[in-house]
All heavy atoms as an XYZ file, in Angstrom:
700
protein
N       1.779    -12.717      7.512
C       1.512    -12.992      6.121
C       0.493    -11.977      5.611
O      -0.518    -11.728      6.245
C       0.988    -14.424      6.019
C       0.167    -14.727      4.827
S      -0.546    -16.388      4.718
C      -0.457    -17.062      6.330
N       0.790    -11.396      4.469
C      -0.102    -10.402      3.854
C      -1.080    -11.090      2.910
O      -0.721    -12.064      2.234
C       0.702     -9.362      3.078
C       1.657     -8.567      3.926
C       0.897     -7.653      4.834
C       1.876     -6.776      5.617
N       1.194     -5.940      6.572
N      -2.324    -10.569      2.866
C      -3.324    -11.104      1.948
C      -4.089     -9.968      1.281
O      -4.090     -8.831      1.751
C      -4.328    -12.055      2.648
C      -5.133    -11.343      3.734
C      -3.621    -13.289      3.180
C      -6.284    -12.171      4.299
N      -4.729    -10.335      0.186
C      -5.657     -9.463     -0.535
C      -6.969    -10.216     -0.612
O      -6.980    -11.407     -0.947
C      -5.153     -9.195     -1.954
O      -3.870     -8.638     -1.942
N      -8.072     -9.537     -0.316
C      -9.386    -10.182     -0.333
C     -10.323     -9.354     -1.195
O     -10.424     -8.137     -1.012
C      -9.966    -10.316      1.096
C     -11.314    -11.006      1.057
C      -9.005    -11.048      2.007
N     -11.000    -10.026     -2.114
C     -12.017     -9.365     -2.925
C     -13.376     -9.848     -2.441
O     -13.607    -11.050     -2.308
C     -11.844     -9.711     -4.401
C     -12.895     -9.034     -5.261
C     -12.753     -9.374     -6.726
O     -12.809    -10.568     -7.076
O     -12.573     -8.428     -7.511
N     -14.269     -8.896     -2.171
C     -15.594     -9.205     -1.624
C     -16.688     -8.633     -2.516
O     -16.584     -7.491     -2.968
C     -15.748     -8.572     -0.238
C     -14.701     -8.961      0.806
C     -14.657     -7.933      1.899
C     -15.037    -10.325      1.352
N     -17.726     -9.419     -2.725
C     -18.929     -8.934     -3.381
C     -20.106     -9.365     -2.518
O     -20.393    -10.555     -2.401
C     -19.078     -9.508     -4.809
O     -17.924     -9.165     -5.563
C     -20.319     -8.952     -5.491
N     -20.756     -8.399     -1.891
C     -21.918     -8.658     -1.038
C     -23.173     -8.456     -1.866
O     -23.334     -7.422     -2.511
C     -21.918     -7.700      0.164
C     -23.071     -7.849      1.152
C     -23.032     -9.216      1.834
C     -23.032     -6.731      2.178
N     -24.063     -9.449     -1.850
C     -25.296     -9.391     -2.637
C     -26.493     -9.748     -1.771
O     -26.875    -10.912     -1.671
C     -25.215    -10.368     -3.817
O     -24.127    -10.070     -4.641
N     -27.113     -8.742     -1.124
C     -28.333     -9.015     -0.374
C     -29.443     -9.433     -1.343
O     -29.629     -8.819     -2.384
C     -28.668     -7.671      0.285
C     -27.380     -6.913      0.278
C     -26.665     -7.363     -0.962
N     -30.159    -10.481     -1.009
C     -31.243    -10.976     -1.856
C     -32.567    -10.416     -1.346
O     -33.404    -11.127     -0.791
C     -31.253    -12.506     -1.863
C     -29.958    -13.152     -2.353
C     -30.042    -14.659     -2.220
C     -29.647    -12.738     -3.777
N     -32.729     -9.120     -1.550
C     -33.920     -8.421     -1.090
C     -34.087     -7.162     -1.920
O     -33.156     -6.711     -2.583
C     -33.804     -8.087      0.402
C     -32.574     -7.264      0.740
C     -32.256     -7.245      2.221
O     -32.409     -8.246      2.905
N     -31.834     -6.095      2.713
N     -35.280     -6.584     -1.904
C     -35.558     -5.391     -2.699
C     -34.698     -4.209     -2.280
O     -34.153     -3.507     -3.110
C     -37.034     -5.013     -2.619
C     -37.908     -5.994     -3.369
O     -37.458     -6.644     -4.309
N     -39.150     -6.131     -2.940
N     -34.603     -3.946     -1.008
C     -33.798     -2.830     -0.477
C     -32.388     -3.335     -0.178
O     -32.033     -3.591      0.967
C     -34.455     -2.265      0.783
C     -35.796     -1.605      0.542
C     -35.687     -0.355     -0.324
O     -34.714      0.402     -0.151
O     -36.566     -0.162     -1.175
N     -31.574     -3.472     -1.221
C     -30.247     -4.058     -1.052
C     -29.149     -3.030     -0.792
O     -28.158     -3.334     -0.151
C     -29.874     -4.907     -2.273
C     -29.840     -4.129     -3.567
C     -28.687     -3.510     -3.987
C     -30.983     -4.021     -4.340
C     -28.660     -2.794     -5.169
C     -30.971     -3.312     -5.534
C     -29.806     -2.692     -5.948
N     -29.313     -1.797     -1.268
C     -28.237     -0.809     -1.152
C     -27.846     -0.457      0.282
O     -26.649     -0.356      0.575
C     -28.578      0.452     -1.933
C     -28.426      0.273     -3.423
C     -28.686      1.554     -4.195
O     -29.179      2.540     -3.615
O     -28.386      1.562     -5.397
N     -28.796     -0.252      1.209
C     -28.388      0.108      2.568
C     -27.460     -0.926      3.221
O     -26.501     -0.544      3.906
C     -29.712      0.222      3.333
C     -30.717      0.567      2.279
C     -30.262     -0.187      1.058
N     -27.699     -2.202      2.982
C     -26.851     -3.245      3.573
C     -25.438     -3.189      3.006
O     -24.447     -3.335      3.735
C     -27.467     -4.620      3.335
N     -25.323     -2.957      1.707
C     -24.009     -2.871      1.066
C     -23.259     -1.635      1.550
O     -22.065     -1.709      1.891
C     -24.151     -2.850     -0.468
C     -24.736     -4.182     -0.957
C     -22.807     -2.569     -1.137
C     -25.142     -4.178     -2.417
N     -23.943     -0.508      1.594
C     -23.320      0.738      2.057
C     -22.833      0.598      3.497
O     -21.711      0.999      3.832
C     -24.292      1.921      1.899
C     -24.505      2.215      0.407
C     -23.798      3.156      2.647
C     -25.651      3.158      0.111
N     -23.650      0.026      4.353
C     -23.268     -0.173      5.757
C     -22.016     -1.055      5.845
O     -21.071     -0.734      6.593
C     -24.432     -0.804      6.527
C     -24.128     -1.059      7.961
N     -24.129     -0.062      8.910
C     -23.791     -2.196      8.605
C     -23.811     -0.581     10.082
N     -23.599     -1.882      9.925
N     -22.000     -2.146      5.094
C     -20.861     -3.071      5.096
C     -19.581     -2.362      4.655
O     -18.540     -2.464      5.311
C     -21.185     -4.258      4.179
C     -20.126     -5.313      4.125
C     -19.791     -6.061      5.242
C     -19.476     -5.593      2.932
C     -18.819     -7.046      5.182
C     -18.508     -6.581      2.853
C     -18.179     -7.309      3.978
N     -19.645     -1.612      3.565
C     -18.457     -0.914      3.070
C     -17.989      0.152      4.063
O     -16.787      0.297      4.307
C     -18.720     -0.305      1.681
C     -18.897     -1.428      0.649
C     -17.591      0.635      1.266
C     -19.355     -0.953     -0.710
N     -18.915      0.890      4.657
C     -18.523      1.908      5.645
C     -17.827      1.282      6.846
O     -16.882      1.859      7.393
C     -19.738      2.725      6.080
C     -20.172      3.730      5.043
C     -21.318      4.576      5.545
C     -21.681      5.662      4.543
N     -22.768      6.519      5.048
N     -18.290      0.113      7.269
C     -17.643     -0.571      8.398
C     -16.230     -1.011      8.012
O     -15.301     -0.909      8.813
C     -18.477     -1.767      8.854
C     -19.840     -1.422      9.440
C     -19.744     -0.650     10.744
C     -19.183     -1.439     11.869
N     -20.065     -1.962     12.861
N     -16.052     -1.498      6.779
C     -14.712     -1.874      6.327
C     -13.809     -0.652      6.243
O     -12.638     -0.705      6.641
C     -14.782     -2.574      4.966
C     -15.461     -3.938      4.947
C     -15.544     -4.463      3.518
C     -14.749     -4.929      5.856
N     -14.337      0.464      5.741
C     -13.553      1.704      5.663
C     -13.087      2.161      7.038
O     -12.019      2.750      7.177
C     -14.382      2.819      5.052
C     -14.597      2.731      3.571
C     -15.459      3.888      3.165
N     -15.829      3.876      1.761
C     -16.794      4.633      1.256
N     -17.484      5.462      2.022
N     -17.066      4.557     -0.024
N     -13.897      1.930      8.069
C     -13.576      2.385      9.424
C     -12.490      1.533     10.087
O     -11.949      1.927     11.117
C     -14.839      2.387     10.287
N     -12.180      0.395      9.506
C     -11.111     -0.444     10.062
C      -9.762      0.193      9.717
O      -9.681      1.147      8.962
C     -11.196     -1.859      9.476
O     -10.805     -1.856      8.117
N      -8.697     -0.344     10.258
C      -7.356      0.166      9.958
C      -6.743     -0.532      8.753
O      -5.529     -0.509      8.580
C      -6.440     -0.018     11.172
C      -6.821      0.908     12.301
O      -7.237      2.039     12.063
N      -6.695      0.430     13.514
N      -7.584     -1.141      7.926
C      -7.099     -1.878      6.768
C      -7.146     -1.016      5.515
O      -7.882     -0.041      5.449
C      -7.968     -3.131      6.553
C      -8.045     -4.093      7.730
C      -9.076     -5.173      7.454
C      -6.684     -4.694      8.018
N      -6.377     -1.399      4.524
C      -6.422     -0.745      3.213
C      -7.644     -1.288      2.488
O      -7.786     -2.500      2.308
C      -5.139     -1.071      2.435
C      -5.112     -0.587      1.031
C      -4.783      0.874      0.985
C      -4.577      1.317     -0.457
N      -4.538      2.746     -0.575
N      -8.573     -0.388      2.098
C      -9.811     -0.777      1.435
C      -9.929     -0.001      0.129
O      -9.809      1.224      0.120
C     -11.049     -0.483      2.333
C     -12.334     -0.829      1.611
C     -10.941     -1.230      3.652
N     -10.110     -0.712     -0.972
C     -10.346     -0.110     -2.275
C     -11.676     -0.622     -2.808
O     -12.048     -1.767     -2.548
C      -9.221     -0.469     -3.259
C      -7.817     -0.034     -2.880
C      -6.810     -0.561     -3.895
C      -7.734      1.482     -2.805
N     -12.362      0.219     -3.562
C     -13.678     -0.162     -4.080
C     -13.756      0.087     -5.574
O     -13.066      0.949     -6.093
C     -14.765      0.670     -3.399
C     -14.779      0.548     -1.891
C     -15.336      1.787     -1.227
O     -16.190      2.457     -1.826
O     -14.887      2.086     -0.122
N     -14.594     -0.676     -6.226
C     -14.972     -0.422     -7.603
C     -16.457     -0.761     -7.723
O     -17.053     -1.226     -6.748
C     -14.079     -1.188     -8.594
C     -14.252     -2.681     -8.512
O     -15.365     -3.204     -8.591
N     -13.144     -3.394     -8.371
N     -17.078     -0.545     -8.864
C     -18.524     -0.781     -8.952
C     -18.961     -2.235     -8.725
O     -20.131     -2.483     -8.419
C     -18.865     -0.351    -10.380
C     -17.806      0.617    -10.749
C     -16.563      0.128    -10.062
N     -18.054     -3.191     -8.842
C     -18.436     -4.598     -8.728
C     -17.989     -5.279     -7.442
O     -18.533     -6.322     -7.084
C     -17.879     -5.383     -9.918
C     -18.372     -4.933    -11.282
C     -17.669     -5.718    -12.374
C     -19.875     -5.075    -11.389
N     -16.990     -4.721     -6.757
C     -16.490     -5.395     -5.562
C     -15.712     -4.430     -4.679
O     -15.441     -3.288     -5.053
C     -15.583     -6.572     -5.950
O     -14.427     -6.116     -6.597
N     -15.362     -4.929     -3.510
C     -14.539     -4.192     -2.552
C     -13.329     -5.061     -2.251
O     -13.472     -6.270     -2.052
C     -15.335     -3.907     -1.266
O     -16.491     -3.154     -1.612
C     -14.505     -3.140     -0.254
N     -12.160     -4.444     -2.231
C     -10.941     -5.179     -1.916
C     -10.390     -4.700     -0.573
O     -10.414     -3.509     -0.280
C      -9.863     -4.975     -2.994
C     -10.223     -5.542     -4.343
C     -11.059     -4.594     -5.172
O     -10.826     -3.403     -5.172
N     -12.042     -5.128     -5.867
N      -9.913     -5.664      0.213
C      -9.331     -5.388      1.526
C      -7.935     -6.006      1.548
O      -7.754     -7.144      1.109
C     -10.203     -5.980      2.654
C      -9.623     -5.669      4.020
C     -11.632     -5.480      2.551
N      -6.965     -5.245      2.065
C      -5.573     -5.680      2.063
C      -4.982     -5.524      3.451
O      -5.280     -4.570      4.161
C      -4.747     -4.814      1.096
C      -5.306     -4.776     -0.298
C      -6.213     -3.785     -0.669
C      -4.950     -5.720     -1.234
C      -6.737     -3.740     -1.944
C      -5.460     -5.687     -2.520
C      -6.353     -4.694     -2.871
O      -6.870     -4.665     -4.137
N      -4.122     -6.468      3.826
C      -3.434     -6.346      5.100
C      -2.930     -7.667      5.616
O      -2.873     -8.669      4.894
N      -2.568     -7.676      6.887
C      -2.100     -8.875      7.562
C      -3.252     -9.876      7.692
O      -4.379     -9.501      8.021
C      -1.557     -8.500      8.944
C      -1.078     -9.696      9.708
O      -0.049    -10.275      9.311
O      -1.756    -10.081     10.686
N      -2.963    -11.141      7.440
C      -3.995    -12.183      7.457
C      -4.875    -12.127      8.705
O      -6.101    -12.087      8.609
C      -3.349    -13.572      7.333
C      -4.366    -14.687      7.352
C      -4.927    -15.143      6.172
C      -4.767    -15.285      8.548
C      -5.870    -16.154      6.181
C      -5.708    -16.290      8.563
C      -6.254    -16.723      7.378
O      -7.206    -17.717      7.390
N      -4.264    -12.152      9.880
C      -5.056    -12.194     11.118
C      -5.920    -10.949     11.275
O      -7.079    -11.049     11.680
C      -4.144    -12.366     12.337
C      -3.504    -13.745     12.398
O      -4.125    -14.715     11.911
O      -2.381    -13.859     12.920
N      -5.379     -9.783     10.945
C      -6.141     -8.538     11.069
C      -7.319     -8.510     10.097
O      -8.433     -8.158     10.467
C      -5.242     -7.336     10.812
O      -4.197     -7.296     11.737
N      -7.054     -8.873      8.845
C      -8.111     -8.868      7.830
C      -9.213     -9.851      8.206
O     -10.401     -9.522      8.186
C      -7.544     -9.189      6.431
C      -8.663     -9.407      5.420
C      -6.612     -8.082      5.961
N      -8.834    -11.062      8.562
C      -9.838    -12.083      8.856
C     -10.639    -11.750     10.115
O     -11.825    -12.048     10.189
C      -9.182    -13.463      8.967
C      -8.543    -13.919      7.652
S      -9.632    -13.821      6.202
C     -10.708    -15.191      6.526
N     -10.018    -11.103     11.092
C     -10.739    -10.692     12.294
C     -11.812     -9.663     11.941
O     -12.956     -9.774     12.373
C      -9.773    -10.132     13.331
C     -10.441     -9.721     14.619
C      -9.441     -9.198     15.642
O      -8.265     -9.002     15.358
N      -9.911     -8.972     16.850
N     -11.442     -8.660     11.148
C     -12.411     -7.640     10.727
C     -13.515     -8.278      9.884
O     -14.701     -8.021     10.104
C     -11.715     -6.496      9.954
C     -12.730     -5.593      9.272
C     -10.834     -5.688     10.892
N     -13.132     -9.111      8.916
C     -14.137     -9.733      8.054
C     -15.087    -10.629      8.835
O     -16.300    -10.635      8.577
C     -13.468    -10.522      6.927
C     -12.734     -9.694      5.894
C     -12.118    -10.600      4.836
C     -13.647     -8.662      5.253
N     -14.577    -11.377      9.779
C     -15.432    -12.239     10.595
C     -16.515    -11.417     11.294
O     -17.705    -11.769     11.259
C     -14.589    -13.003     11.620
C     -15.405    -13.997     12.393
O     -16.113    -14.808     11.812
N     -15.290    -13.941     13.710
N     -16.125    -10.322     11.887
C     -17.074     -9.455     12.597
C     -18.057     -8.800     11.642
O     -19.276     -8.821     11.866
C     -16.313     -8.366     13.378
O     -15.441     -9.003     14.314
C     -17.259     -7.432     14.102
N     -17.549     -8.206     10.563
C     -18.397     -7.421      9.662
C     -19.289     -8.283      8.771
O     -20.420     -7.889      8.475
C     -17.552     -6.463      8.830
C     -16.757     -5.472      9.652
C     -17.554     -4.741     10.720
O     -18.780     -4.547     10.562
O     -16.955     -4.358     11.735
N     -18.837     -9.450      8.372
C     -19.702    -10.346      7.594
C     -20.838    -10.846      8.474
O     -22.000    -10.884      8.046
C     -18.897    -11.516      7.003
C     -17.953    -11.004      5.917
C     -19.827    -12.591      6.444
C     -16.918    -12.022      5.453
N     -20.536    -11.198      9.709
C     -21.580    -11.660     10.628
C     -22.630    -10.574     10.832
O     -23.836    -10.835     10.793
C     -20.956    -12.071     11.970
C     -21.946    -12.670     12.932
C     -21.228    -13.167     14.175
C     -22.196    -13.838     15.124
N     -21.503    -14.384     16.299
N     -22.196     -9.319     11.030
C     -23.142     -8.220     11.207
C     -23.953     -7.979      9.941
O     -25.164     -7.773      9.998
C     -22.411     -6.942     11.602
C     -23.358     -5.768     11.827
C     -22.646     -4.509     12.272
O     -21.691     -4.597     13.052
O     -23.078     -3.427     11.835
N     -23.285     -8.017      8.782
C     -23.989     -7.797      7.512
C     -25.072     -8.846      7.303
O     -26.196     -8.523      6.900
C     -22.993     -7.814      6.347
N     -24.762    -10.102      7.586
C     -25.757    -11.162      7.437
C     -26.900    -11.004      8.434
O     -28.049    -11.291      8.118
C     -25.112    -12.536      7.585
C     -24.380    -13.016      6.356
C     -23.573    -14.134      6.432
C     -24.493    -12.380      5.132
C     -22.900    -14.610      5.312
C     -23.827    -12.838      4.001
C     -23.036    -13.957      4.094
N     -26.595    -10.534      9.638
C     -27.646    -10.327     10.641
C     -28.613     -9.221     10.227
O     -29.785     -9.248     10.607
C     -27.024    -10.003     11.996
N     -28.143     -8.270      9.419
C     -28.972     -7.134      9.013
C     -29.800     -7.390      7.752
O     -30.538     -6.518      7.326
C     -28.091     -5.897      8.801
C     -27.412     -5.354     10.054
C     -26.447     -4.224      9.699
C     -28.452     -4.882     11.067
N     -29.663     -8.580      7.150
C     -30.458     -8.882      5.954
C     -31.162    -10.222      6.118
O     -30.741    -11.059      6.908
C     -29.574     -8.873      4.703
C     -28.502     -9.927      4.677
S     -27.493     -9.893      3.185
C     -26.181     -8.837      3.696
N     -32.271    -10.365      5.386
C     -33.010    -11.621      5.454
C     -32.263    -12.750      4.754
O     -32.135    -13.839      5.291
C     -34.398    -11.456      4.833
C     -35.288    -10.530      5.648
O     -35.124    -10.492      6.882
O     -36.133     -9.854      5.052
N     -31.810    -12.479      3.537
C     -31.067    -13.465      2.749
C     -29.979    -12.736      1.988
O     -30.144    -11.582      1.604
C     -31.985    -14.165      1.746
C     -33.076    -14.966      2.395
C     -33.980    -15.575      1.353
C     -35.101    -16.305      2.054
N     -36.335    -16.241      1.335
N     -28.879    -13.417      1.749
C     -27.821    -12.770      0.997
C     -26.685    -13.710      0.650
O     -26.591    -14.813      1.182
N     -25.844    -13.241     -0.252
C     -24.654    -13.966     -0.689
C     -23.433    -13.101     -0.439
O     -23.508    -11.881     -0.524
C     -24.680    -14.224     -2.200
C     -25.826    -14.957     -2.824
C     -25.670    -14.901     -4.336
C     -25.856    -16.387     -2.364
N     -22.313    -13.740     -0.206
C     -21.042    -13.037     -0.152
C     -20.039    -13.869     -0.931
O     -19.776    -15.014     -0.583
C     -20.546    -12.849      1.282
C     -19.193    -12.147      1.336
C     -19.389    -10.646      1.273
C     -18.433    -12.528      2.571
N     -19.515    -13.293     -2.011
C     -18.457    -13.931     -2.779
C     -17.140    -13.377     -2.273
O     -16.978    -12.168     -2.144
C     -18.603    -13.618     -4.280
C     -19.844    -14.183     -4.883
C     -20.973    -13.392     -5.035
C     -19.886    -15.509     -5.298
C     -22.126    -13.907     -5.592
C     -21.041    -16.030     -5.862
C     -22.161    -15.229     -6.007
N     -16.185    -14.277     -2.003
C     -14.912    -13.839     -1.450
C     -13.773    -14.605     -2.122
O     -13.831    -15.823     -2.252
C     -14.883    -14.085      0.058
C     -13.610    -13.676      0.730
S     -13.684    -13.619      2.542
C     -14.164    -15.264      2.974
N     -12.765    -13.854     -2.548
C     -11.542    -14.438     -3.086
C     -10.393    -13.957     -2.214
O     -10.328    -12.779     -1.868
C     -11.285    -13.972     -4.513
C     -12.331    -14.382     -5.506
C     -11.959    -13.799     -6.858
C     -13.130    -13.798     -7.788
N     -12.794    -13.138     -9.068
N      -9.489    -14.871     -1.882
C      -8.341    -14.521     -1.051
C      -7.059    -14.884     -1.808
O      -6.930    -15.998     -2.305
C      -8.368    -15.264      0.302
C      -9.659    -14.969      1.046
C      -7.146    -14.890      1.140
C      -9.838    -15.794      2.312
N      -6.141    -13.929     -1.868
C      -4.847    -14.140     -2.501
C      -3.773    -13.970     -1.427
O      -3.824    -13.019     -0.643
C      -4.609    -13.113     -3.631
C      -3.239    -13.307     -4.260
C      -5.700    -13.194     -4.674
N      -2.812    -14.859     -1.407
C      -1.754    -14.788     -0.398
C      -0.647    -13.830     -0.847
O       0.459    -14.228     -1.182
C      -1.170    -16.175     -0.127
C      -0.180    -16.159      1.020
C       0.530    -17.464      1.155
C       1.684    -17.273      2.116
N       2.693    -18.273      1.952
N      -0.965    -12.565     -0.879
C      -0.021    -11.475     -1.127
C      -0.800    -10.167     -1.065
O      -2.018    -10.169     -1.225
C       0.688    -11.613     -2.494
O       1.684    -10.602     -2.606
C      -0.262    -11.510     -3.638
N      -0.122     -9.082     -0.814
C      -0.761     -7.766     -0.805
C      -0.665     -7.194     -2.216
O       0.419     -6.870     -2.687
C      -0.072     -6.838      0.197
C      -0.761     -5.490      0.331
O      -1.446     -5.062     -0.628
O      -0.611     -4.860      1.374
N      -1.792     -7.092     -2.912
C      -1.820     -6.652     -4.303
C      -2.422     -5.255     -4.458
O      -2.845     -4.891     -5.546
C      -2.630     -7.648     -5.144
C      -2.144     -9.091     -5.075
C      -0.912     -9.329     -5.860
N      -1.266     -9.161     -7.263
C      -0.409     -9.161     -8.251
N       0.855     -9.312     -8.012
N      -0.802     -8.998     -9.493
N      -2.440     -4.451     -3.396
C      -3.120     -3.148     -3.468
C      -2.488     -2.195     -4.476
O      -3.149     -1.295     -4.977
C      -3.191     -2.489     -2.086
C      -1.950     -1.791     -1.671
N      -0.923     -2.438     -1.035
C      -1.574     -0.499     -1.813
C       0.041     -1.582     -0.785
N      -0.311     -0.394     -1.259
N      -1.231     -2.414     -4.802
C      -0.557     -1.506     -5.741
C      -0.430     -2.095     -7.150
O       0.357     -1.616     -7.959
C       0.812     -1.107     -5.205
C       1.717     -2.309     -4.936
O       1.264     -3.463     -5.095
O       2.879     -2.086     -4.562
N      -1.207     -3.104     -7.457
C      -1.147     -3.756     -8.770
C      -1.519     -2.783     -9.881
O      -2.482     -2.030     -9.779
C      -2.099     -4.953     -8.818
C      -2.238     -5.527    -10.206
C      -1.254     -6.368    -10.716
C      -3.327     -5.210    -11.014
C      -1.365     -6.885    -12.004
C      -3.427     -5.727    -12.299
C      -2.447     -6.557    -12.779
O      -2.557     -7.064    -14.045
N      -0.735     -2.800    -10.941
C      -1.030     -2.057    -12.160
C      -0.785     -2.981    -13.331
O       0.240     -3.667    -13.376
C      -0.112     -0.828    -12.280
C      -0.376      0.234    -11.236
C       0.505      1.466    -11.443
O       0.911      1.717    -12.596
O       0.788      2.112    -10.448
N      -1.706     -2.984    -14.282
C      -1.502     -3.839    -15.449
C      -0.351     -3.294    -16.285
O      -0.089     -2.102    -16.310
C      -2.775     -3.924    -16.286
O      -3.120     -2.640    -16.756
N       0.343     -4.174    -16.973
C       1.506     -3.800    -17.753
C       1.266     -4.017    -19.245
O       2.165     -4.399    -19.982
C       2.733     -4.605    -17.298
C       3.062     -4.372    -15.874
N       3.652     -3.206    -15.414
C       2.845     -5.124    -14.781
C       3.814     -3.276    -14.113
N       3.322     -4.429    -13.696
N       0.038     -3.776    -19.688
C      -0.274     -3.925    -21.111
C      -1.167     -2.812    -21.571
O      -1.695     -2.072    -20.834
C      -0.903     -5.294    -21.412
C      -2.087     -5.610    -20.570
C      -3.360     -5.215    -20.943
C      -1.939     -6.313    -19.372
C      -4.464     -5.520    -20.163
C      -3.039     -6.612    -18.591
C      -4.306     -6.218    -18.991
């Protein structure tokens, strides 16, 4: 089953950028399709593969910060090629 996941990592600390950059670089290094925009990062692929990578990388990201939030949306389809039609 293919999924699309939108992630927004928000470290609750003064030095927040290094944690976000590290998290995105780790996602880029996976074999998954990763797209970014200024507000979020999207990951696309097979459910088991995506969730395995996210489980590992979210745990590491949380370990590297004192406090933080992660907003995650999951859609049951691969939407990496979505284009608006208006």
